[in-house]
VEXROLUM-756468 format. One line per 8 residues: number of its first residue (from 1); their letters; for each residue x, y, z of N, C-alpha, C, O. Coordinates in steps of 0.2 Angstrom, whole numbers, plus 5000, padded with zeros to 4 digits. Layout:
// VEXROLUM-756468
NUM	a	X Y Z X Y Z X Y Z X Y Z; ...;
END
This chain:
// VEXROLUM-756468
1	mdmlaghr	4941 5462 5380 4939 5461 5387 4945 5459 5392 4945 5459 5398; 4950 5457 5388 4956 5455 5392 4959 5460 5396 4961 5459 5402; 4958 5466 5394 4961 5472 5398 4957 5473 5404 4960 5476 5409; 4951 5471 5404 4947 5472 5411 4949 5466 5416 4947 5467 5421; 4953 5461 5413 4955 5456 5418 4962 5457 5419 4966 5452 5420; 4965 5463 5418 4972 5464 5418 4974 5463 5425 4971 5463 5430; 4981 5461 5426 4983 5459 5433 4990 5460 5433 4994 5460 5428; 4993 5460 5440 5000 5460 5441 5002 5453 5442 4998 5449 5443;
9	dtgpigrg	5009 5452 5442 5011 5446 5443 5013 5444 5450 5016 5439 5452; 5010 5448 5455 5011 5446 5462 5006 5441 5465 5007 5440 5471; 5002 5439 5461 4997 5434 5463 4991 5437 5467 4990 5443 5466; 4987 5433 5471 4982 5436 5474 4983 5441 5479 4989 5442 5481; 4979 5446 5479 4980 5452 5483 4981 5450 5490 4977 5447 5494; 4987 5452 5493 4989 5450 5500 4990 5443 5501 4991 5441 5507; 4991 5439 5496 4993 5432 5497 4998 5430 5492 5002 5434 5489; 5000 5423 5492 5006 5421 5488 5004 5420 5481 4998 5421 5479;
17	ptsverrq	5008 5417 5477 5007 5416 5470 5002 5411 5469 5001 5407 5473; 4999 5412 5463 4993 5407 5461 4996 5403 5455 5000 5405 5451; 4994 5397 5455 4997 5392 5449 4995 5395 5443 4990 5398 5442; 4999 5393 5438 4997 5395 5431 4990 5393 5429 4986 5397 5426; 4989 5387 5430 4982 5384 5428 4977 5387 5431 4971 5389 5428; 4977 5389 5438 4972 5392 5442 4971 5399 5439 4966 5402 5439; 4977 5403 5437 4976 5409 5435 4972 5409 5428 4968 5414 5427; 4974 5404 5424 4970 5404 5417 4963 5403 5419 4958 5406 5415;
25	ilqrrirw	4961 5399 5423 4954 5398 5425 4951 5404 5427 4945 5406 5425; 4954 5408 5432 4951 5414 5434 4951 5419 5429 4946 5423 5429; 4956 5420 5425 4955 5425 5419 4949 5423 5415 4946 5428 5413; 4948 5417 5413 4942 5415 5409 4936 5417 5413 4931 5420 5410; 4936 5416 5419 4930 5417 5423 4928 5425 5423 4923 5427 5422; 4933 5429 5424 4932 5436 5424 4930 5438 5417 4926 5443 5417; 4933 5436 5412 4931 5438 5405 4923 5436 5404 4920 5440 5401; 4921 5430 5406 4914 5428 5405 4910 5433 5410 4904 5435 5408;
33	lvaatigy	4912 5434 5416 4908 5439 5420 4907 5446 5417 4902 5449 5418; 4913 5448 5414 4913 5455 5411 4908 5455 5405 4904 5459 5404; 4908 5450 5401 4904 5449 5396 4897 5448 5398 4892 5451 5395; 4895 5445 5403 4889 5444 5406 4886 5451 5408 4880 5452 5407; 4890 5454 5412 4888 5461 5414 4886 5466 5409 4881 5469 5409; 4891 5466 5403 4889 5470 5398 4883 5468 5394 4879 5472 5392; 4882 5462 5393 4876 5459 5390 4870 5461 5394 4865 5463 5391; 4870 5460 5400 4864 5462 5404 4863 5469 5404 4857 5471 5404;
41	nvveaaia	4868 5473 5404 4867 5481 5404 4864 5483 5397 4860 5487 5397; 4866 5479 5392 4863 5481 5385 4855 5480 5385 4851 5484 5383; 4853 5474 5388 4846 5472 5388 4843 5477 5393 4837 5479 5392; 4846 5478 5399 4843 5482 5404 4842 5489 5401 4837 5492 5403; 4847 5492 5398 4846 5499 5395 4840 5499 5390 4836 5504 5390; 4840 5494 5385 4834 5494 5380 4827 5494 5384 4823 5497 5382; 4827 5490 5389 4820 5489 5392 4819 5495 5396 4813 5498 5396; 4824 5498 5400 4822 5504 5404 4821 5510 5400 4816 5514 5402;
49	igegarvs	4824 5511 5395 4823 5517 5391 4817 5517 5387 4813 5521 5387; 4815 5511 5384 4809 5510 5381 4803 5511 5385 4798 5514 5384; 4803 5507 5391 4798 5508 5396 4797 5515 5399 4792 5517 5400; 4803 5518 5400 4803 5524 5403 4800 5529 5399 4796 5534 5401; 4801 5529 5392 4798 5533 5387 4790 5532 5387 4786 5537 5386; 4788 5526 5388 4781 5524 5387 4777 5527 5393 4771 5529 5392; 4780 5526 5399 4776 5529 5405 4779 5535 5408 4777 5538 5413; 4783 5539 5404 4785 5545 5406 4789 5545 5412 4788 5550 5416;
57	sgaligfg	4793 5540 5413 4797 5540 5419 4804 5542 5418 4808 5539 5415; 4806 5548 5421 4813 5550 5421 4818 5546 5424 4824 5545 5422; 4816 5543 5430 4820 5538 5433 4822 5532 5429 4828 5530 5429; 4817 5529 5426 4818 5523 5422 4823 5525 5416 4827 5521 5414; 4822 5531 5413 4826 5533 5407 4833 5534 5409 4838 5532 5406; 4834 5538 5415 4840 5539 5418 4844 5533 5420 4850 5532 5418; 4840 5528 5422 4843 5521 5424 4846 5518 5418 4851 5515 5418; 4842 5518 5412 4844 5515 5406 4849 5518 5403 4854 5515 5400;
65	ldsvievs	4850 5525 5403 4855 5529 5400 4862 5527 5404 4867 5527 5401; 4861 5526 5411 4867 5525 5414 4870 5518 5412 4876 5517 5412; 4865 5513 5411 4868 5507 5408 4871 5508 5401 4876 5504 5400; 4869 5512 5397 4872 5514 5391 4879 5516 5392 4883 5514 5388; 4879 5521 5396 4886 5524 5398 4891 5519 5400 4897 5519 5399; 4888 5514 5405 4893 5509 5407 4896 5505 5401 4902 5503 5401; 4891 5503 5397 4894 5499 5391 4898 5503 5387 4904 5501 5384; 4897 5510 5386 4901 5514 5382 4908 5515 5385 4913 5516 5382;
73	saaavawq	4908 5515 5392 4914 5516 5395 4919 5510 5394 4925 5511 5393; 4916 5504 5394 4920 5498 5393 4922 5498 5386 4928 5496 5384; 4918 5501 5381 4921 5502 5374 4926 5507 5373 4931 5506 5370; 4926 5512 5377 4931 5517 5377 4937 5515 5380 4943 5516 5377; 4937 5511 5385 4943 5508 5388 4946 5503 5383 4952 5502 5382; 4942 5499 5380 4944 5494 5375 4948 5498 5369 4953 5495 5367; 4945 5503 5367 4948 5507 5362 4955 5510 5364 4960 5510 5360; 4955 5512 5370 4961 5514 5373 4967 5509 5373 4972 5510 5371;
81	fagadper	4965 5503 5375 4970 5498 5375 4971 5494 5369 4976 5490 5368; 4967 5496 5363 4968 5493 5357 4974 5496 5353 4977 5494 5348; 4976 5502 5356 4982 5506 5352 4988 5503 5355 4989 5500 5360; 4993 5505 5351 5000 5503 5353 5003 5507 5359 5007 5504 5363; 5000 5513 5360 5002 5516 5366 4996 5518 5370 4993 5524 5369; 4993 5514 5374 4987 5515 5378 4987 5522 5382 4982 5525 5383; 4993 5524 5385 4993 5529 5389 4992 5536 5385 4989 5541 5388; 4993 5536 5379 4992 5542 5375 4984 5543 5374 4982 5549 5373;
89	rekaalrf	4981 5537 5374 4973 5538 5373 4969 5538 5379 4963 5539 5379; 4973 5538 5385 4969 5537 5391 4965 5544 5393 4960 5543 5395; 4968 5550 5392 4965 5556 5393 4959 5557 5389 4953 5559 5391; 4959 5555 5382 4953 5555 5378 4948 5551 5380 4942 5552 5380; 4950 5545 5382 4945 5540 5385 4941 5542 5391 4935 5542 5392; 4945 5545 5396 4942 5547 5402 4938 5553 5401 4932 5554 5404; 4940 5558 5396 4935 5564 5394 4929 5561 5391 4924 5564 5393; 4929 5556 5387 4923 5554 5384 4918 5551 5389 4912 5552 5389;
97	iafsffal	4921 5547 5394 4917 5544 5399 4914 5550 5404 4908 5550 5406; 4918 5555 5405 4916 5560 5410 4910 5564 5406 4905 5565 5410; 4911 5566 5400 4906 5570 5397 4899 5566 5396 4894 5569 5396; 4900 5559 5395 4894 5555 5395 4890 5556 5401 4884 5556 5401; 4894 5555 5407 4890 5555 5413 4887 5562 5414 4882 5563 5417; 4891 5568 5413 4888 5574 5413 4882 5576 5409 4877 5579 5411; 4882 5573 5403 4876 5574 5399 4870 5570 5402 4865 5573 5401; 4871 5564 5404 4866 5560 5407 4863 5564 5413 4857 5565 5414;
105	alyvsvea	4867 5567 5418 4865 5571 5423 4861 5577 5421 4856 5578 5424; 4864 5580 5416 4860 5586 5414 4853 5585 5411 4848 5588 5413; 4853 5580 5407 4846 5578 5404 4841 5576 5410 4836 5578 5410; 4844 5571 5414 4839 5568 5419 4837 5574 5424 4831 5574 5426; 4842 5578 5426 4840 5583 5430 4835 5588 5428 4830 5590 5431; 4836 5590 5421 4831 5595 5418 4824 5592 5418 4819 5595 5420; 4824 5585 5416 4817 5582 5415 4814 5581 5422 4808 5582 5423; 4818 5579 5427 4815 5578 5434 4813 5585 5437 4807 5585 5440;
113	irslmglg	4816 5590 5436 4814 5597 5438 4808 5599 5435 4803 5602 5438; 4807 5598 5428 4801 5600 5425 4795 5596 5427 4790 5598 5428; 4796 5589 5429 4791 5585 5432 4789 5588 5439 4783 5588 5440; 4794 5590 5443 4792 5592 5449 4788 5599 5449 4784 5600 5454; 4790 5603 5444 4786 5609 5443 4780 5608 5440 4776 5613 5439; 4778 5602 5438 4772 5601 5434 4772 5603 5427 4766 5604 5424; 4778 5604 5424 4778 5606 5417 4779 5600 5412 4778 5601 5406; 4780 5594 5415 4780 5588 5410 4775 5583 5412 4771 5584 5417;
121	eqarhsti	4774 5577 5409 4770 5572 5410 4772 5569 5417 4778 5568 5418; 4767 5567 5421 4768 5563 5427 4769 5556 5425 4766 5553 5421; 4774 5553 5429 4776 5546 5428 4770 5542 5430 4767 5543 5435; 4769 5537 5425 4763 5532 5427 4766 5525 5429 4772 5524 5429; 4761 5521 5432 4763 5515 5434 4767 5510 5429 4765 5510 5423; 4772 5507 5431 4775 5503 5427 4777 5496 5430 4782 5496 5434; 4773 5491 5429 4775 5484 5431 4782 5482 5429 4786 5479 5432; 4783 5483 5422 4789 5481 5419 4795 5485 5422 4800 5481 5424;
129	gitlaavs	4794 5491 5424 4800 5495 5427 4801 5492 5434 4807 5491 5436; 4796 5490 5438 4797 5488 5445 4800 5481 5444 4805 5479 5448; 4798 5477 5439 4801 5470 5439 4809 5471 5437 4813 5467 5439; 4810 5475 5432 4817 5476 5430 4821 5478 5436 4827 5476 5436; 4819 5483 5439 4823 5485 5445 4824 5480 5450 4830 5479 5453; 4819 5476 5452 4819 5470 5456 4824 5465 5454 4828 5462 5458; 4824 5463 5447 4829 5458 5445 4836 5461 5445 4840 5457 5447; 4837 5467 5443 4844 5470 5444 4846 5470 5451 4852 5469 5452;
137	livmpvls	4842 5471 5455 4844 5471 5462 4846 5464 5465 4850 5464 5470; 4844 5459 5461 4846 5452 5463 4853 5450 5459 4857 5448 5461; 4852 5452 5452 4858 5450 5448 4864 5454 5449 4870 5450 5449; 4864 5460 5449 4870 5464 5450 4875 5462 5456 4881 5462 5455; 4872 5461 5462 4876 5460 5467 4880 5453 5466 4885 5452 5468; 4876 5448 5463 4879 5442 5462 4885 5442 5457 4890 5439 5458; 4884 5446 5452 4889 5447 5447 4895 5451 5450 4901 5449 5449; 4894 5456 5454 4899 5460 5457 4903 5456 5462 4909 5456 5462;
145	wterragr	4899 5452 5466 4903 5448 5471 4907 5442 5468 4913 5441 5470; 4905 5439 5463 4908 5434 5460 4915 5436 5456 4920 5433 5457; 4914 5442 5453 4920 5445 5449 4925 5448 5454 4931 5447 5453; 4922 5451 5460 4927 5453 5465 4931 5447 5468 4937 5448 5469; 4927 5442 5469 4931 5436 5473 4936 5433 5468 4942 5432 5470; 4934 5433 5461 4939 5430 5457 4945 5435 5456 4951 5433 5455; 4943 5441 5455 4948 5446 5455 4953 5447 5460 4959 5448 5459; 4951 5446 5466 4955 5446 5472 4960 5440 5472 4966 5440 5474;
153	elgslsav	4957 5434 5471 4961 5428 5471 4967 5429 5465 4972 5426 5466; 4965 5432 5459 4969 5432 5454 4975 5438 5455 4980 5437 5452; 4973 5443 5459 4977 5448 5460 4976 5454 5455 4980 5458 5454; 4970 5454 5452 4968 5458 5447 4964 5464 5450 4958 5464 5452; 4968 5470 5451 4965 5476 5454 4960 5479 5449 4955 5482 5452; 4961 5478 5443 4956 5481 5438 4949 5477 5438 4944 5480 5438; 4949 5471 5439 4943 5467 5440 4940 5469 5447 4934 5469 5447; 4944 5470 5452 4940 5472 5458 4937 5479 5457 4931 5480 5460;
161	adskqtll	4940 5483 5454 4937 5490 5453 4931 5489 5448 4926 5493 5450; 4931 5485 5443 4925 5484 5439 4920 5481 5443 4914 5483 5442; 4921 5477 5448 4916 5474 5452 4913 5479 5456 4907 5479 5458; 4916 5484 5458 4914 5489 5462 4909 5494 5458 4904 5496 5461; 4911 5495 5452 4906 5498 5447 4900 5495 5446 4895 5498 5446; 4900 5488 5446 4894 5484 5445 4890 5485 5451 4884 5485 5451; 4893 5485 5457 4890 5486 5463 4886 5492 5464 4881 5493 5467; 4889 5497 5460 4885 5504 5460 4878 5503 5457 4874 5507 5459;
169	ctylsavl	4878 5499 5452 4872 5498 5448 4867 5495 5453 4861 5496 5452; 4869 5491 5458 4864 5489 5463 4861 5494 5467 4855 5494 5468; 4865 5499 5469 4862 5505 5473 4857 5509 5468 4852 5511 5471; 4859 5510 5462 4854 5513 5458 4848 5509 5457 4842 5512 5456; 4848 5503 5456 4842 5498 5456 4838 5499 5462 4832 5499 5461; 4841 5500 5468 4837 5501 5474 4833 5507 5474 4827 5508 5476; 4837 5513 5472 4834 5519 5471 4828 5519 5466 4823 5522 5468; 4829 5516 5460 4824 5516 5455 4818 5512 5458 4812 5514 5457;
177	lvglvlns	4819 5506 5461 4814 5502 5464 4809 5506 5469 4803 5506 5468; 4813 5509 5473 4809 5513 5478 4805 5519 5475 4799 5519 5477; 4808 5522 5470 4804 5527 5467 4798 5525 5463 4792 5528 5463; 4799 5519 5460 4793 5517 5456 4788 5514 5460 4782 5514 5459; 4790 5510 5465 4785 5507 5470 4781 5513 5473 4775 5512 5474; 4784 5518 5476 4780 5524 5479 4776 5527 5474 4770 5529 5476; 4778 5528 5468 4773 5531 5463 4767 5527 5461 4762 5529 5460; 4769 5520 5461 4763 5515 5459 4759 5514 5465 4753 5514 5463;
185	wldwswad	4761 5512 5470 4757 5510 5476 4754 5516 5480 4748 5515 5482; 4757 5521 5481 4755 5527 5485 4753 5533 5481 4751 5538 5483; 4754 5532 5474 4752 5538 5470 4756 5544 5471 4754 5550 5471; 4762 5543 5474 4767 5549 5475 4771 5551 5469 4776 5548 5467; 4768 5555 5465 4771 5557 5458 4778 5560 5459 4782 5559 5454; 4779 5563 5464 4786 5566 5465 4791 5561 5466 4797 5563 5466; 4790 5555 5468 4795 5550 5470 4799 5548 5464 4805 5547 5464; 4796 5548 5458 4800 5546 5452 4805 5551 5450 4811 5550 5449;
193	piaalvia	4803 5558 5450 4808 5563 5448 4814 5563 5454 4819 5565 5452; 4812 5562 5460 4817 5562 5465 4822 5557 5464 4828 5558 5465; 4819 5551 5463 4824 5545 5461 4828 5547 5455 4834 5545 5455; 4825 5550 5450 4829 5552 5444 4835 5557 5446 4840 5557 5444; 4833 5562 5451 4839 5566 5453 4844 5563 5457 4850 5565 5457; 4842 5558 5461 4848 5554 5464 4852 5550 5459 4858 5550 5460; 4849 5548 5454 4853 5545 5449 4858 5550 5445 4863 5548 5444; 4855 5556 5444 4859 5561 5441 4865 5563 5446 4870 5564 5443;
201	avavregv	4864 5563 5452 4869 5565 5457 4875 5560 5457 4880 5562 5457; 4873 5553 5456 4878 5548 5456 4882 5549 5449 4888 5548 5449; 4878 5551 5444 4881 5552 5437 4886 5557 5438 4892 5557 5435; 4885 5563 5441 4889 5568 5442 4896 5566 5445 4901 5568 5443; 4895 5562 5451 4901 5560 5455 4905 5555 5450 4911 5556 5450; 4902 5551 5446 4906 5547 5442 4909 5551 5437 4915 5549 5435; 4906 5556 5434 4909 5560 5429 4915 5564 5432 4920 5564 5428; 4914 5566 5438 4920 5570 5441 4926 5565 5442 4932 5567 5441;
209	nawkgdac	4924 5559 5444 4930 5554 5445 4933 5553 5439 4940 5552 5438; 4929 5552 5433 4932 5550 5427 4937 5556 5424 4942 5555 5422; 4934 5562 5425 4938 5568 5423 4944 5569 5427 4949 5571 5424; 4944 5567 5433 4951 5568 5437 4955 5562 5436 4961 5562 5438; 4953 5557 5432 4957 5551 5431 4957 5546 5437 4962 5543 5438; 4952 5546 5441 4952 5542 5447 4949 5535 5445 4943 5534 5447; 4954 5531 5442 4952 5524 5441 4954 5520 5447 4960 5518 5447; 4950 5519 5451 4951 5516 5458 4955 5509 5456 4952 5505 5452;
217	capsavtt	4960 5508 5460 4963 5502 5460 4966 5500 5453 4967 5494 5451; 4968 5505 5449 4972 5504 5443 4978 5501 5444 4982 5503 5449; 4980 5496 5440 4986 5492 5442 4993 5496 5442 4994 5500 5438; 4997 5496 5448 5003 5499 5448 5007 5495 5453 5005 5490 5456; 5013 5497 5454 5018 5494 5458 5016 5495 5466 5018 5491 5470; 5013 5501 5467 5012 5502 5474 5005 5503 5476 5004 5506 5482; 5000 5501 5472 4993 5502 5474 4990 5495 5474 4991 5490 5470; 4986 5494 5480 4983 5487 5481 4976 5489 5484 4974 5494 5484;
225	tddagrcc	4973 5484 5487 4967 5485 5490 4967 5482 5497 4971 5477 5498; 4963 5484 5501 4963 5481 5508 4957 5476 5508 4955 5474 5502; 4956 5473 5514 4951 5468 5514 4944 5470 5512 4940 5465 5510; 4942 5476 5512 4936 5479 5510 4936 5480 5502 4931 5483 5500; 4941 5479 5499 4942 5481 5492 4943 5488 5490 4942 5490 5485; 4945 5492 5495 4947 5499 5494 4954 5500 5492 4958 5496 5494; 4955 5505 5488 4962 5507 5486 4966 5509 5492 4964 5512 5497; 4973 5507 5492 4977 5509 5497 4984 5509 5495 4986 5505 5490;
233	dgdshghc	4989 5512 5498 4996 5512 5496 4999 5505 5498 4998 5503 5504; 5002 5502 5494 5005 5495 5496 5012 5495 5496 5016 5499 5493; 5015 5489 5499 5022 5488 5499 5024 5484 5493 5020 5483 5489; 5030 5482 5493 5033 5478 5487 5029 5471 5487 5030 5468 5482; 5026 5469 5492 5023 5462 5492 5016 5463 5491 5012 5458 5492; 5013 5469 5489 5006 5469 5488 5002 5470 5494 4995 5469 5494; 5004 5471 5500 5001 5472 5506 4999 5480 5507 5003 5484 5505; 4994 5481 5510 4992 5488 5512 4998 5491 5517 5000 5487 5521;
241	ase	5000 5497 5516 5006 5500 5520 5004 5500 5527 5008 5500 5532; 4997 5500 5529 4995 5501 5536 4994 5494 5539 4994 5494 5545; 4995 5489 5535 4994 5482 5538 5001 5480 5542 5001 5475 5545;
END
């Protein structure tokens, strides 16, 4: 997980250098945050997939599979950086991540379309699913904000990028929650497969980004982030060129 807390030696993004002691504290904090995020994703995936299968919810299953891919992606990057020459393994790691997202999108889309056409079982009410989505909607933003704050102070572009990926899970949680609530409270059976299709669309986008090697904010000498955490071309001092 140290590679997820990778950083440049320029100090905080857009600021001066950070003391060695403070950097060590921030590095440990980021490692713990990444570990907490992965651990939560594992639990989240197990509950979502199990409950999704029980109530025939494509949205829940898709949400759980997305969590599996997030953990697998972290493992793929860990494998990449475990080698003597990480750059030689980068393409293989990105292809694995991309194919994982494409497979998720294909599976969820097929099941959602079958459900909309009345060819599969209709999703049933799931109190567990609603609770899981609501909890994730609270937990994920906190993890994302905390990691992003620590990453920006440390000057870790990869930590900032990882925090943005965690924030994506927040949006998926909101989509899932809306779909499950509409299906449960208003008996709108189409809400669940529609939510599943939204999750599939997000998976396709992530897969395309991985295929292109679009690792936002990957550490480099000329890439930094603006105040909103977006990638931009930077100068030698780590400031956005437009600033």
